[in-house]
C-alpha positions in Angstrom: -0.5 3.1 6.3 2.7 4.1 4.8 3.3 6.9 2.5 4.0 10.9 3.2 1.7 12.0 6.2 1.1 15.4 7.2 0.0 15.4 10.7 -0.7 19.1 11.3 -3.3 20.8 8.7 -4.6 24.1 9.4 -5.3 26.2 5.9 -7.5 28.7 8.1 -4.9 29.8 9.9 -3.2 32.3 7.8 0.2 32.4 9.0 0.6 28.7 8.7 -1.1 28.9 5.1 1.7 31.7 4.2 4.2 29.9 5.2 4.1 26.6 4.4 0.2 25.5 3.5 -0.1 27.3 0.2 3.3 25.6 -1.1 2.1 22.4 -0.1 -1.5 22.7 -1.3 -0.7 23.8 -4.6 2.0 20.8 -5.3 -0.8 18.6 -4.5 -3.5 20.2 -6.3 -0.9 20.3 -9.8 -0.4 16.6 -9.5 -4.3 15.9 -8.6 -5.1 17.7 -11.5 -2.7 15.2 -13.7 -4.5 12.1 -12.4 -7.9 13.1 -12.3 -7.0 14.3 -16.1 -6.1 11.0 -17.4 -9.3 9.1 -15.0 -11.7 11.5 -16.9 -10.1 10.9 -20.4 -10.6 6.9 -19.4 -14.0 7.6 -18.3 -15.0 8.9 -21.6 -12.8 6.8 -23.8 -16.1 5.4 -25.2 -17.5 8.7 -26.7 -14.2 8.2 -29.0 -14.1 4.4 -29.3 -17.7 4.4 -30.8 -16.5 6.9 -33.8 -14.3 4.0 -34.7 -17.0 1.5 -34.8 -18.3 1.5 -38.4 -20.8 -0.9 -40.2 -18.2 -3.8 -39.9 -19.0 -3.7 -36.1 -22.6 -4.5 -36.6 -23.7 -2.0 -33.6 -26.6 0.4 -34.2 -26.5 4.0 -33.1 -29.0 2.8 -30.1 -26.7 0.0 -29.0 -23.8 2.9 -29.3 -26.0 5.3 -26.6 -26.1 2.5 -24.3 -22.6 2.0 -24.5 -21.3 5.3 -23.4 -24.5 5.4 -20.9 -23.0 2.6 -19.0 -20.0 3.8 -18.7 -21.5 7.1 -17.4 -23.8 5.0 -15.2 -20.6 3.3 -13.5 -18.6 6.6 -13.1 -21.5 7.9 -11.2 -21.9 5.1 -8.8 -18.2 4.3 -7.9 -17.8 8.0 -7.0 -19.5 7.2 -3.2 -16.8 4.8 -2.3 -14.2 6.9 -3.7 -15.0 10.0 -2.1 -14.4 7.6 1.6 -11.2 6.1 0.0 -9.3 9.2 0.9 -10.0 9.2 4.5 -9.5 5.7 4.5 -5.8 5.5 2.7 -5.0 9.0 2.5 -5.4 11.4 -0.5 -1.7 10.3 -1.8 -2.1 6.7 -1.6 -5.7 6.4 -3.2 -4.6 8.6 -6.0 -1.9 6.1 -6.9 -4.3 3.3 -6.6 -6.8 4.8 -8.5 -4.5 5.9 -10.9 -3.4 2.2 -11.7 -6.9 0.9 -11.7 -7.4 2.5 -15.3 -4.8 0.1 -16.4 -7.5 -2.8 -16.4 -10.2 -1.4 -18.4 -7.7 0.4 -20.8 -5.9 -2.6 -21.2 -9.0 -4.8 -22.1 -10.1 -2.4 -24.6 -6.9 -2.8 -26.3 -7.3 -6.5 -26.5 -11.0 -6.5 -27.7 -11.2 -3.4 -29.8 -11.9 -5.0 -33.2 -14.9 -6.1 -35.4 -16.2 -9.4 -34.4 -16.2 -8.6 -30.7 -19.7 -9.5 -29.3 -21.6 -6.3 -27.7 -21.3 -8.0 -24.2 -18.0 -7.9 -24.0 -17.9 -4.1 -25.4 -20.4 -3.2 -23.0 -18.4 -5.1 -20.1 -15.3 -3.2 -20.8 -17.3 0.0 -21.1 -18.5 -0.6 -17.4 -14.8 -0.9 -16.3 -14.0 2.4 -17.7 -16.5 4.0 -15.3 -13.6 3.7 -12.3 -12.3 6.6 -14.4 -15.0 8.5 -13.0 -14.7 7.9 -9.5 -11.2 9.8 -9.7 -13.2 13.0 -9.8 -14.8 12.3 -6.3 -11.7 11.2 -4.7 -9.6 13.9 -6.1 -12.2 16.8 -5.1 -12.5 15.3 -1.7 -9.0 15.6 -1.3 -8.0 19.4 -2.5 -11.2 20.1 -0.6 -9.4 19.3 2.8 -6.1 21.5 1.5 -7.3 25.0 1.0 -8.9 27.2 2.9 -12.7 28.5 2.5 -11.6 31.9 0.6 -9.6 29.8 -1.8 -11.7 26.8 -2.4 -14.0 27.9 -5.3 -10.5 28.5 -7.0 -9.0 25.5 -6.0 -12.0 23.5 -6.8 -12.7 24.9 -10.0 -9.0 24.5 -11.2 -8.9 21.0 -9.8 -12.2 19.8 -11.7 -11.5 21.9 -14.7 -8.2 20.3 -15.3 -9.6 17.3 -14.9 -12.4 17.8 -17.1 -9.9 19.0 -20.1 -9.4 15.0 -20.1 -12.6 14.6 -22.1 -11.6 17.2 -25.1 -7.8 15.6 -25.1 -9.1 12.3 -25.4 -11.3 13.5 -28.2 -8.3 15.2 -29.7 -6.1 12.1 -29.6 -9.0 10.3 -31.2 -9.2 12.9 -34.0 -5.4 12.9 -34.7 -5.6 9.0 -35.2 -8.7 9.2 -37.2 -7.2 11.5 -39.5 -3.7 10.0 -39.8 -4.0 6.4 -39.3 -7.9 5.9 -40.2 -10.8 4.6 -38.7 -9.5 1.1 -38.8 -6.8 1.7 -35.6 -8.3 2.4 -32.6 -5.6 1.0 -30.2 -3.1 3.6 -31.0 -5.4 5.5 -28.6 -5.2 3.2 -26.2 -1.6 2.8 -26.6 -0.9 6.7 -26.0 -3.0 6.4 -22.7 -1.3 2.9 -21.2 1.9 4.8 -20.3 0.4 8.0 -19.1 -1.6 6.1 -16.2 1.7 4.7 -15.6 3.1 8.1 -15.3 0.2 9.5 -13.4 0.6 6.8 -10.8 4.4 7.4 -10.3 4.0 11.5 -10.2 1.2 11.1 -7.3 3.7 8.9 -5.3 6.7 10.9 -5.8 4.8 14.5 -5.4 1.8 14.4 -3.1 1.0 13.9 0.6 -1.6 12.4 2.7 -3.5 14.3 5.4 -3.8 12.4 9.0 -6.1 14.8 10.0 -8.7 14.0 7.3 -11.1 11.0 8.5 -13.8 9.4 7.6 -16.7 10.6 9.6 -20.0 8.0 9.5 -21.7 10.6 11.8 -20.9 13.4 9.1 -22.3 11.2 6.3 -25.5 10.5 7.8 -25.9 14.4 8.8 -25.1 15.1 5.1 -27.5 12.6 3.3 -30.3 13.9 6.1 -29.3 17.5 5.0 -32.0 18.8 2.4 -29.1 21.1 1.0 -27.2 18.0 -0.1 -29.9 16.8 -2.4 -30.9 20.5 -3.6 -27.4 20.7 -4.5 -27.4 17.4 -6.1 -30.2 18.4 -8.2 -28.9 21.4 -9.7 -25.1 19.3 -10.2 -27.3 17.3 -12.3 -27.8 20.3 -14.5 -24.6 21.5 -14.6 -22.0 18.5 -14.0 -24.6 16.1 -15.6 -25.0 18.1 -18.7 -21.5 18.5 -19.5 -20.2 15.2 -18.9 -23.5 13.5 -20.8 -23.0 16.2 -23.8 -19.6 15.0 -23.7 -20.2 11.3 -24.4 -22.6 12.1 -26.7 -21.5 14.9 -28.8 -19.9 13.2 -31.5 -22.5 10.3 -31.7 -25.1 13.2 -32.3 -23.2 14.5 -35.2 -22.8 11.3 -36.8 -26.4 10.2 -36.1 -28.7 13.2 -36.7 -26.2 15.1 -39.4 -24.6 12.6 -41.1 -21.2 13.4 -40.1 -18.2 11.1 -41.2 -16.1 9.7 -38.1 -13.4 12.2 -38.8 -15.7 15.2 -39.4 -17.6 14.2 -36.0 -14.2 14.0 -34.3 -13.0 17.3 -35.9 -16.0 19.1 -33.9 -16.5 16.9 -30.8 -13.6 18.1 -29.2 -14.4 22.0 -29.1 -17.3 22.0 -26.6 -15.7 20.1 -23.8 -12.4 21.9 -24.0 -14.1 25.3 -23.7 -16.3 24.0 -21.0 -13.2 22.8 -19.0 -11.6 25.8 -19.3 -14.0 28.2 -17.8 -14.8 25.9 -14.9 -12.2 27.6 -12.7 -13.5 31.0 -14.0 -17.0 29.7 -12.8 -15.4 29.1 -9.1 -13.6 32.5 -9.4 -17.1 34.6 -10.3 -18.6 32.5 -7.4 -15.8 33.4 -4.8 -16.4 37.3 -6.3 -20.5 37.4 -6.6 -21.7 34.5 -4.9 -22.1 31.2 -6.3 -25.9 31.5 -6.3 -26.2 34.2 -8.7 -23.9 32.8 -11.0 -25.6 29.4 -11.0 -28.9 31.2 -11.4 -27.8 33.1 -14.6 -26.1 29.8 -15.9 -29.2 28.1 -15.8 -30.8 30.8 -17.6 -28.7 30.9 -20.4 -28.4 27.3 -20.9 -32.2 27.1 -21.3 -31.7 29.7 -23.7 -28.8 27.7 -25.5 -31.2 24.7 -25.5 -33.7 26.7 -27.1 -31.4 27.6 -30.0 -30.5 23.7 -30.3 -33.7 22.9 -30.7 -34.5 25.6 -33.2 -31.4 24.0 -35.4 -32.5 20.9 -35.3 -36.0 22.1 -37.0 -34.6 23.7 -39.6 -31.8 21.1 -39.9 -28.8 24.0 -39.7 -26.0 22.2 -38.3 -24.2 25.6 -37.6 -27.1 27.1 -35.7 -26.8 23.4 -33.9 -23.0 24.0 -33.0 -23.5 27.2 -31.7 -26.2 26.4 -29.3 -24.4 22.9 -28.4 -21.3 24.4 -27.8 -22.6 27.3 -25.5 -24.3 24.5 -23.5 -20.8 23.3 -23.0 -19.3 26.4 -21.8 -22.3 27.4 -19.6 -22.3 23.8 -18.0 -18.7 24.4 -17.3 -19.3 27.8 -15.6 -21.9 26.3 -13.5 -20.1 23.5 -12.4 -17.3 25.8 -10.9 -20.0 28.2 -9.2 -22.4 24.9 -7.8 -19.2 23.4 -6.3 -18.2 26.8 -4.6 -21.4 26.6 -3.1 -21.4 23.6 -1.0 -18.3 24.4 1.5 -20.1 27.7 1.8 -23.5 26.4 2.6 -22.5 24.0 5.4 -20.3 26.9 7.0 -23.5 28.8 7.5 -25.5 26.1 8.7 -22.7 25.8 11.5 -23.5 29.5 12.5 -27.2 28.7 12.3 -26.6 25.8 14.9 -24.8 28.5 17.1 -21.3 27.3 16.6 -18.4 30.2 16.0 -14.8 30.2 14.9 -13.2 26.9 14.5 -15.8 24.9 15.5 -18.1 26.2 12.7 -15.2 25.8 10.2 -14.5 22.2 11.5 -18.7 21.7 10.9 -18.7 23.1 7.5 -15.6 21.0 6.8 -17.2 17.6 7.6 -20.2 18.4 6.1 -19.0 19.5 2.9 -16.3 16.9 2.5 -19.2 14.3 3.5 -21.7 15.6 0.9 -19.3 16.0 -1.7 -19.5 12.2 -2.9 -22.9 12.3 -3.0 -23.4 15.4 -4.8 -20.9 14.2 -7.5 -22.4 10.9 -7.7 -26.1 12.3 -8.1 -25.0 15.0 -10.7 -23.2 12.4 -13.0 -26.1 10.1 -13.0 -27.5 13.3 -15.2 -25.2 12.1 -17.9 -26.9 8.6 -17.9 -30.2 10.4 -17.9 -29.1 12.5 -21.0 -27.7 9.4 -22.9 -30.7 7.3 -22.2 -32.9 10.6 -23.6 -30.9 10.7 -26.9 -31.2 7.0 -27.1 -35.0 6.9 -27.0 -35.3 10.3 -29.0 -33.3 8.8 -32.0 -35.0 5.3 -31.6 -38.8 7.1 -31.9 -38.2 10.1 -34.0 -34.7 9.9 -35.2 -33.5 12.9 -33.9 -32.5 14.6 -30.9 -35.2 17.4 -30.5 -37.5 15.3 -28.1 -34.7 14.7 -25.9 -33.6 18.7 -25.8 -36.9 19.7 -25.1 -36.8 17.3 -21.8 -33.3 19.2 -21.2 -35.2 22.5 -21.3 -37.7 21.8 -19.0 -35.5 20.6 -16.5 -33.1 23.9 -16.7 -36.5 25.6 -15.8 -36.9 23.5 -12.9 -33.3 24.6 -12.0 -34.0 28.1 -12.2 -36.8 28.0 -10.0 -35.2 25.7 -7.4 -32.1 27.9 -7.4 -34.2 31.2 -6.9 -36.4 29.8 -4.7 -33.9 28.2 -2.1 -30.8 30.3 -2.4 -31.8 33.7 -3.8 -34.9 34.6 -1.9 -33.4 35.5 1.4 -33.8 32.0 3.1 -30.3 31.1 2.9 -27.2 33.3 3.3 -24.1 31.8 3.0 -20.6 33.7 4.1 -17.6 34.0 1.1 -15.1 33.6 3.9 -14.5 32.1 7.4 -14.2 35.5 8.9 -17.2 37.0 7.4 -19.1 34.1 8.8 -18.3 35.2 12.1 -19.8 38.6 11.6 -22.9 39.0 9.3 -22.4 42.7 8.8 -18.9 42.7 7.6 -18.1 43.5 3.7 -18.2 40.8 1.5 -21.0 38.8 3.4 -23.5 37.6 0.4 -25.7 35.0 -0.4 -24.4 31.5 -1.1 
């Protein structure tokens, strides 16, 4: 296959981890974050491009929502093959390839981003930016293999959070361009990212590694697809990550459409929510490591429901200030929930291994197999939540002229997530250890639900 391959990788062995594993894992985590960061920026590129599309483009708000929904959908769909690409080609090798693939949609956007281009062309280019969404799945699968269970919440939270920051960063770049060069120069944004893509690919080639023990396991994929917890967690991930990515795409357009903000005014506010949501994701993972993922996830959904109520109230009284407080609260909470839900996945399947009578390394291997196989499915389904959010906004603005109806639907969904989280993971039906050692003896201190 070529590239740098590590033949032995045993992160649960404390001696191996202390002497060499931790150093290697953290180096790969650093460059994984950078590459995924650029991927997220390209995936959410059209949340910025639509701010540049004034009346001269002849594209209305509903069609703009459909543009960003298309990018969301493709990004969700490609997460499944990207998950399996890590084991097929190696984490380092696929990071290089997935970074270079970003040149295609970015270069095409540079070529067509001007008035007079057909809506169908914009739709095609927006769809191609979806490949950036796949980078998340391959990156998370790769990093999941590098770290021991006791560190996964922190590592996966940092990896995902660093990638998620690509959303507010591209929006800040858009704000800078609109504020200095004006809304007639979207190509400057694209010109910034073309060299960054090349840098991401080169750094991945120089500093990352492939793990030879990571193999595609079709049996694990089939078993994960049959496991009810895969789909339960996918449902919950729609509520957390689906909300984050859906709101990230739609925030600026909602401000323009519902509150009449100019491109500069919208861009000056759009980045705040995604930035805070990205920064807090590792905190969600760390809190889940300490207190249990299900507890953090449950209270996150309760708070998200409350924040949605604030947004609905703000929409009714037409208060931009109150709306911003509630909407930014949704970003922060969805970021927190992203970290806690992803911590739950490896812990759930490790516990399932013990329930099957496995112990020690056998249980750990089972947990790694099933969690790795399920992450692609969970990530893909969760991202589809972003599609649902943008389609809901599109329908709400078409029929009522505001996003209130869409927010009421989101409120109902968060209520369902509260019920599911409590009923499945906090009512005593599933107990999951926080560490591999605790899994071997449920009586040990530190044993906790999910």
